[in-house]
N, C-alpha and C positions, 0 to 999 in steps of 0.2 A: 840868818836865824829864823826868819819867818818861813822860808821854804822848807827848812829842816823840821819846824814845828808842824807844818801842813802834812809832810810825809809821815811823821810819827802818828798823827791823828788818823790818817788813812790806813796805816798799817795796823793800828790797834783795832779799828772798827771793821776792817775788812773781814775778819773771821766771824763777825756777828752778822753783817749785812750782805756779804756776797764774796765772790772769788776775787783774788788779788793777782794782778799781772804787773811785773816790774821788769826793767831791763835798761840797756844802754843803747843809744843811737849814735853811730859814728859814720863819718864819710870815708872815702876810699883811702885817704891819708891817715886813718885811724884817729882823727880829731873829732872831739864831741860836737854834736849839732843840737842847738837849742831851738825851741818853738817848733818841734816836730809834732804833728798831730797824731794821736793815738786813739783809735775808736773801737768800741766793743758795743754792738747794738746801738742803743740811744745814749750810751755813756762815752765820755771822751775826756782827754787830758792832753797837756803839752809837755814835751821834755824840757829839762832845766839846762842851764848853762854848761854843766858837766855831761850833758847828754842822758842823764838818768831820768826815767819816768816811772811812775807807779799809778796803777788804775784799779779801783775797786768797782765791781760791776755785778749786778744780779741778773743782767740780761741773759736771754737764752740763746744768743747768736753763737754760731758755731766756729767763728773766725775772728781774728783781731786784724785790724787794718792800720798800717803805719804809712802816713802820707807826708811828703815834703815837696814843695813846689819845684818843678823842673828836675825831679828825681823819680826813679822807678818806684812804683807803689809796691809795698810788701804786704802780702796777705797770708796769715798763718793760722792753721787750725788750733783752736784752744786746747784740744786734746793732745797736741804735740808741743804745747808751750812749756818751756822749761824756766825755772826760777832764775832770775838774774841773767836772762838771755841777752846777748849783744847782736845788734842788727847793723849791717853795713849797707848804706844807701848809695846806689850808683846813679850818677847824673844821666839824664836822658840824652841820647844822641839825636840832635836836632838836624834832620836832613831836609834841606830846602827843596821844594817841588821843582821839577824841570824835566827836560828831555834827556834821556839816557842814550849815549852812543857807545856801543860795546860790540865786540866780536861774538859775545855769548847770546845776545838777544837784540831784536830790532828796537829802534827808538820809540818812545811813546808818541803816538800821533796826538793824543789829547792831554793837555796840561793837567797835573794833579790838582785836585780840589776836593773840598768836602762835598761838592755837588756831584762829582763823578762817582758812579757806582762801578765797582769792580767785583767780578765773579771769577774766583781763582779755581783752577782745576789742577794746580800743582800738587804732585805727590798724593793724588786722590785716586782711589780705585774707580774703575769705569762703571759707576752705578747707573748712568744714563746711557741709553743706546742711540740718542740723536741730539743734535744741538738745541732743538726746540724745547726738549725736556729740561735742559740746563737753564734756558732763559725763563722758564716758568717760575723760577725762584724770585724774579722781580715782577711783582703783581701789576705794575703799571704797564707791563708788556702783555698783550693778548696774542696768543698764537692762533692764526687763522689757517684753517685746513684740517683734514682728518688727523686725529692725534694717534697715528700709527707709523712704525718705521717705514721709510720709503716714500710716504705720501708727501705731496707738495705742501709746505708749511712756510708761512711768512709771518713777519712780526709787526703788529700794530701797537704803537706807543701812545698812551693816554687818548685813545678814541680816534686817532688820526687813521687815515687810510694807510695800508701797508706800503704803498708806493712813496709815502712821505718819510719812511724810515730808511736812512742811508746805512747800508751794511758795507763795512770795509774789512779787508784782509790784510793785516800788518800795515795799515794805513792807506791802502789802495782801494778806492770805491769799486764795488762789484756790481751795483745796480746798472742796468741799461737805463738811459735817461728816461724818466717818467714812469718807470715800471718798478714793481716790488722785486724782491730777491728771494729765491727758494732756499731756505735754510737747510733742507734735506741734502743739498749738494755738497755740504761741508761735514765730513765725518767728525764726530765728537773726539775721536782718538787724536786728531790733529791739533786740538785746541789746548793751549797752555793757560790763557787768561782772556777774559772778555771785559771790555771797557764800555761804559754806557753814559752818554751825556743826553739830556732831554731838553727839547724845545729850541728851535731855531739855532742850528749849528752850521749853516752854510759858510759863514765867515770863519769858523774854526777849521773846517775841513778844506775850504778853498774849492768852490765849484757848486753846482746846483745839488738839490736835494737836502735832506736833513731838516725839513720843517718840523717834523715830529721829534727827531733826535738822531743819533748815530750810535751804531753797534760796531765797535772795532774788535775784530777777532784776532788775537795774537797767537801765532802757531808755535809749536814746540821746537825747541833747538837743543842741540847736544851740549851738555855741560863740558867745560874744559877739564873737569876733574875725572869724570867717569865716561866709559863706553857702556852701552847697554843693548840688549836684545830682548824683545818682548813678544808675547803672543796673547791674543784675546779671542775667546769664542763666546757667542750668544746665540741663544735659541728661546722660542717662546710661542705664544698663541698664533694661530692662523699661519702655521708652518714657517714662522720667522727663523732665519738662520743668518749669521753674520760671523765672518772670520777676519781678523786684523792682525797683521804682523808689522813690527817696526824695529828699526835698528839705528843706533847712533854711535859714532866713534870719531876719533881724532887721528889726523895724520899731520905730523909736524905742527905748522901753524893754521891748519885747516880743520873744520869740523863738518861732519856730514850727518844728516838725520833724514831717514826715509820711512814712509808709511805706505802700506798696501792694504786696502780693505775692499771686501766684497760682501754684499748682502742681498737676500732674496726673501720675499714674503708673498703669500697668496692673498692675505688681507680679505678673505671672504667671510665677513662678520655678519651677524644677525642685526636686523633693524626693524622698527615698526612704522607702518604707514597706514593712513586712514583712507579707506575706500567706502564711500557712502557714509553710512553711520557706524561702520564697523572698523576696528583696528586689526590689521593682519601683520604677522611676523614673517618677514622675508629674509633672504640672504643676498648680501652685496656681492654678486658673482662677477667674473671676468674683472678682477680688480688687482691682479698680481703686480708687484713692483720689484725691479731688479736694478742694482747699480754697483759700479766698481769705481774706486778712487785710488789714485797714485800720487803721492806727494814727495817732493825732494827739497830739502833745504841745505844749502852750502854756504860756508863762510870761510874766508881766508884773510889772514892779516899779513900785509906787506909793509915794506919799510915806510912808504910815503902815503899809503892809503889802505882802507879795509874794503873788501869785496864781498857782496852777498848775492845769492841767487835763490829764488823760491819759485817752484813750479808745481802745478796741480792739474791733473787731468781726470775729469770726471765723466763717465759714460753712464747712460741710463736707458732702460727699456721698460715702460710703464703702460699698463692697461688703463683705460679711462672710461668707466661705465656711465658717466654723466649723471645729471640730477634724477632723483627717484621718480619725478612726475613725468618724465619723457625717456624712459630707458630705451625705447624702440629706436630713438634717433641715434643711439650710440652703440649698437651691438657690434662688438669686435673693435671698437675704437682703441687706438693706442698711439703713443708718442715715443720716439727713440732719438737718440743724439748724443752729443758730447759738449762739455765746456772745457776749454784749455786756457790755463792762466799761467803767465810768466812774468816775473818781476826781477829786475837787476838793479842793485844799489852799489854806488861807489861813494865812500865816505873818507873824509880827511879833515885835519885840523890845521889851519894856517894862522899862526899867532893865537889869538883868543877867539877865533871864529871857527866854529864847526860847520862843515859843508857837507851836503849830501846831494848827489845826482842820482835820479831814479828814472828808469825806462821800464814801461810795462805794456803788456798786451793781453787782451782777453778776446777769445774767439769762441762763438757759440753757434752751433748748428743743430737743427732738429727736423725730424720728418714726422708729420701727423697723417695717419691713415684711418679712414673710416669707410671701408669698402663693403661691408657686409650689413649695413644698416638696412632695416626692413622698409624704411621710407627713402626713396631714391634721392630726393632733394637734399638729404643730409650727407650723401656720400662725399668723401674728400680724400685727397692725396696731394699733400703740398709740403714744400721745403721752406724753412726760414733760416736766414744767416744774419748774424750780427757780429761785427768786429769793432774793437776799441784799441786805440793805440795812444798812449800818453807819455809825457815827459815832465818831470817835476824837479826843480832846482830849489834847495832850501838851505838857508843859513841860520845859525843860532849863535847869538852873542850873550854872554853872561857877564853882568857888571854888578858884583855884590849882591844885593837883594833883587835886582832887576834882570829879567830875561826878555830878550827880543828875538822873535822868529819871523823871518821874512821868506816867502815862497812864491815862486812863479811856476805856473804849469800850463801846459797846452794839451788838448784832447781832441782826437778825430774819431768819429763814429761812422759806420756805414751799416746799411740795412738792405736786404733784398728778400723778396717773396716769389716763389715759383708755384703756380697752381697747375698741376698735371692734368686736371679734369676740365678746367676752365681757364685757358691761358689769357683771356682777356683781363683777368683779375691780377695778373703778374705785376709786381712792383720791381722795377729795375734798380740796380745799385743806387742808393740814395745816400748822400754824404752830408754831414754837418760837423762843424768844428768850433771850438771855443778856446778862449785864453782866460786864465784866472790869476790874479795877483792878490795875495793876502798877507796881512801882518798880524802877529799876535804878541801882545805885551803882557807880561806877568810880573807883578810886584808883591813881594811878601816880606813882612817885617813883624816885630813884636815890640810892645811897650809894656813893661812890667808883666802882668799876667794876661794881657790881651795879645792875640795873634791876628794878623790881618793877611788876607790873600785877595788881590784884585787881578782880574784878567779882562783885558780888552782886546777885541779882534775886529778887523776891517777888511773887506774883500771887494775887489772889482772884477766883474765877469763880463767878457765881451763875446758875443755869440754872432755867427754869421747869419742866422735866420731871425733872431729876435733882438729886441732892444737890449742896451747894456743894463747891468744890474749892479747896484752898490748895496751890499749887506753889512751888518754890524752886529756886535754882541758885547754887552758889558755884564760881567758877573763877579761875584766875590763872596767871601765869608769872613765873619768876625767871630772869634771864640774867646771865651774867658776861661783860663786854665786854672781851675780850683776844684774843690771837692765835688761840687755840683757844676758840671762843665756845660754851659749853654753855647750853642753856635747858631748865628744868624746867617742865612744864605739868601742870595737874590740873583736874578738875571733878567736882562731885557734885550731883545734882539729881533732880527728880521731874517728871512730866508725866502727861497723861491725853488720851484720844481718845474722842469720843462715838460711839455706834452711828450708822450711816447711816440715812437715811429708808427706803431699800430694806430694810435688815436689820430694821427695826422694823415697818414697815407693809405690806410685801408681802402681799397677800391670798391668793396662791396660784394655782397652775395645776398641770399635771401633773408639774412638776419641783420647785417650790420654794414655801416658805411663810415669811413673816416672823415675828418673835418679839418682841412688844411688851414682854416682861419682861427684855430684855437690859440689862446693866449697863455703864457705861463702862469701858474698859480703863485701867488705871493702872500706872505704871512708876516704878522707882527705879534709879539706876545711877551709875557713876563712870568717869572716864578718867584714866589716868597716862601721861605722855609725857616723852620726852627727845629733844632736838635737839642735834646737835653740828655746828658749822661751822668749817672750817679752810681758808682761802684759797679755792680753787675746789671743795672737797669739802664735802658735806653729808650727814648721816645722821640719820634720824628714826625713833624707835620709839614706838608707842602701844598701850597695852592698854585696852580698854573692856569694861565688864560692865553688863548691864542685866537686871533681873527685872520681868516683866510679870505682873500679876494680872488675872483676868477677861478673858483673851485670847479674842477672838471668832473662831471658825471655823465654816464651814458643814459639817455632817455629815448622813448619811442616817439618818433615824429610821424604823427597821423597823416600829414600832408604829403608824405613820401611813402605811403602805404604801410605805416606802422613799423618802419625799419628803425633799428637802434642806432643811434648817432651820438658821439660825445659833444657836449657843449659846455661853455663856461656859465655856471648858473648864477654867479654873482658873489654873494658873501655868505660866511658862516661863522659861528662862534663856538668854541670849545672851552669849557671850564672843567677843572679836575681838582679834587680834594683828596690828598693821600695821607693816610695815617699809618704809622709803623711803630710797633713796640717790641722790644726783646728783653728777656730776663734770664740770666744764667743762674738758675736756682742753686745748683751746686756745680763744681767745675766741669762735670761731664754731662749735665743736663741743662738744655736750653729750650726755652719756650718762646715763640714769636708769633706776632699777629700783624696783619696788614689789611688795609681797606682802601679802595679807590672808589670814589663817587664821581660820576661824570654827568655833566649837563651840556647838551649840544643843541644848537638852534640854527635853522636856516634863516639868514638875514637878507635874503635877496630882494631887491627892489626893482621895479620896472624903470624904463628910461625917464618917465615923468616923475619919478620919485615915490609913487604909490607902492604898497607892498605887493609882492607876487603871490600867486595862489599857494605857494609852499612857505610863505613867511611865517616864522615862529614855530614851524614844525621840527620835530626831532630828526637828526640825521640817522641813516639806516646803519644797522649792524654794529651798533656801539652799546654795550651793556650799561645800564644805568648804575650798576655797582658791582664790584668784586670784593669779597671778604674771604680772608684766608687765615687759618690757624694751623700751626705746625709745632711738632715736638721732635727734638733731636737728642738722642741719648747714646752715649758711648760707655761700654763696659769692657775693660781690658782690650781685646782685639776685635770686639764686635761693635757695630754701629747700627742703631735702629732709628728710623724716621717715619713719621706719620704726618700726612698733610690733608687737611680738610678745606675745600673751597666752595663757596656759594656765589653763583653768578646771576645777575638779575636779567630783566627782560630786554629784548632787542627789537626795534622797529624794523620792518622789511620793506616798506613802501615810503616814497617821498611825501605822499599825502597823509600818511599815518591813519588811513581809514581801515586797513586790515589789522586784525589783532596782532600784537607783537609776538615774536617767538618767546615761549615761556622760559623762565629762569631754570637753572638746574644746580645740582649739588654733586660734588665729586669727593671721593675719599681714596687716597693713594697711600701706599706704604712700601717701605724697602728695608731689607736687612743685608748687611754686608760684613765680611770678616777679612782682615788682612793679617798675614803672619809671614815670617821668614823660616825656611827649612831648606837645608842642603844648598846654601848659597843662592837660593832662589827666593824671590818675593812672590807670594801667592795672594790673590784677591778673589773672593767669591761675592757675588751679589744676587739678590732675589728681589724682583719688583712686582708689585700688585697695583694694577691701575683700575679705577672705576670699581672699587670693591662693592659698592652698593648696587652695581649692575644697572645703572640708569640708562634709559634711551633718551637721547637728546640731540638737538641740532644747534650749530653756531651760525649756519647760513641755511635759508630755506631750501628744503629738498636735498641737503647734504648731510646725511646722518653721521653721527660719531659712533665709535665702537663701544659696545658694553664691556663688561669685565674681561681684562686681559692680563697676561703675566709674561715675564721674561726672566731668564736665568743667564748669568754670565760668569766666566772664569778667566782670570788673567794671570799670566806667568811672566816674570821679568827677572833677568839675570844681569848683574852689574859686573863689568870687567874692570878691576882696579888697575890703575896705571902702575908700571914697574918703576 
């Protein structure tokens, strides 16, 4: 009687004080649901035992929200609201995170977690012309290198050196030990999805590297439902041209996906340089870049096992003009060579254990020539070869809410260097091998409205040259599933990075000399994060801290004639504060902002414990902040994006005596359109970079390009199965 009286009062007063919304809420079995929350602006009510609700509201909100725990949220425009409308609430499908083994796609190398960042390129038009542009969506990642197609580009995560970022292709490490990885060697057309974990992931990946984090690139595979053929053409500033063709199809129980891509660019852009007291505008000449990539993915399903093969051949021929303060040293310098990647996987399931055997090889060869330099001492003609061969055996056991992954792997690497001008600098074939055993445990559960996800990993690495390493990581997240959804995230772990072959064995020339007494770099650190989600609003805060011992840096040794030599400088500390906010203003309009503030300090002390001369100084080439604002708007088949970024100062010398590189601002925009016509899927995209035409540097004497643009057209045809 009381409920009926309340409803009558609301009904009578609604015509005086505001709009009235009423209806019924039922489950999929057509049974009424009580206590369902109905919200309009700042006004709300709950459904009764018979599922009926009535809400009087003067709010100006354009939508009504219907929320019930563990069910899909319903959002309906008030203009479309009908009197006495009935709503059917569907329960959420709760999918437990884990590793997926399928003939359609490779298994996840990284466990699912709120901490993991995923950038998906599925069913998206090719708006980006290279992989580095895609990664700029995550502002904790700074791309190092000239921001133009074909240029060498590496990824620095949260202020770490790029060599501390482990880059993997479908779970296989691509970095040569102790070196960074060139993202330009992976065409964006090959990429289906990118997974990112930050801070100390050696125990997750099993092996060295990953002190800053890991970037796992998952390549495209053919769907079992459709076959497809596609073509993409791009062109733009500085005579940039790129052509890509791909095809995927099915034969019985096998799938095949192949990509062929070729690009070329002159990259002769304008830049400014200070000569005396005057600034001059010059052209970055002799800077052409050319590369070709061919990738093949195969998968076959047999009675007792599944078989996968992935291969990628990348060739390059790039001119290298060198730093702008010493162009005469590099007249006509260029590097050419190839990278050849092969990966074979065999998977099966025995009882409740999923097993995977993986054999992979990576072969890299390059030739560097600098024979026309005006200064004879800089002339060079040398070959470098690096080979890697690895085997990994992995087992996955799933027990209710618990997942246990155990893996053992072995890796052998070789390196050689041939100097055709100065044979005394040759480095004969040098080998090193390692063994790694790691275990990952993931437990997920829920209690009422609380969800828990804990991940623990432990890895033991044995190396023939260095001491054994034991690394670990503990991470997790706890969320409260209600109207305002908070999620708390944390991680703590350790990692290591081996010295590179170049740092260890380089025999020396007029500029540099290797150091065979180098020790591996080791780190420990933590992350603390909080994410809040409410309707179309989301806010995230994350603090990370890392302490690195035996950090390797190249310094000039005056006692050896000023030659550059790598040394372990001792300790350093990196602290980062990340802020991220998103707001879906309307279903097709999204605003987002991100900010990363970095504090870095050299903490090296001498053997007697006293501070070194660089103690307390900032580390070099790490911006003190990056702030980004972006807008993403979709109207019918059009999509418009605009992105504004502001980057702070960067120190260039260990003593911090020289003025830092000045900060800079960038404004980028893109427009794309997708539509279907004549059984073809068409995609157009137009990109404008550095619209404000700023001249800036991210590394001293390495200028970045001013305003530039690119245009792309994609054509795809799906072949439906009969």
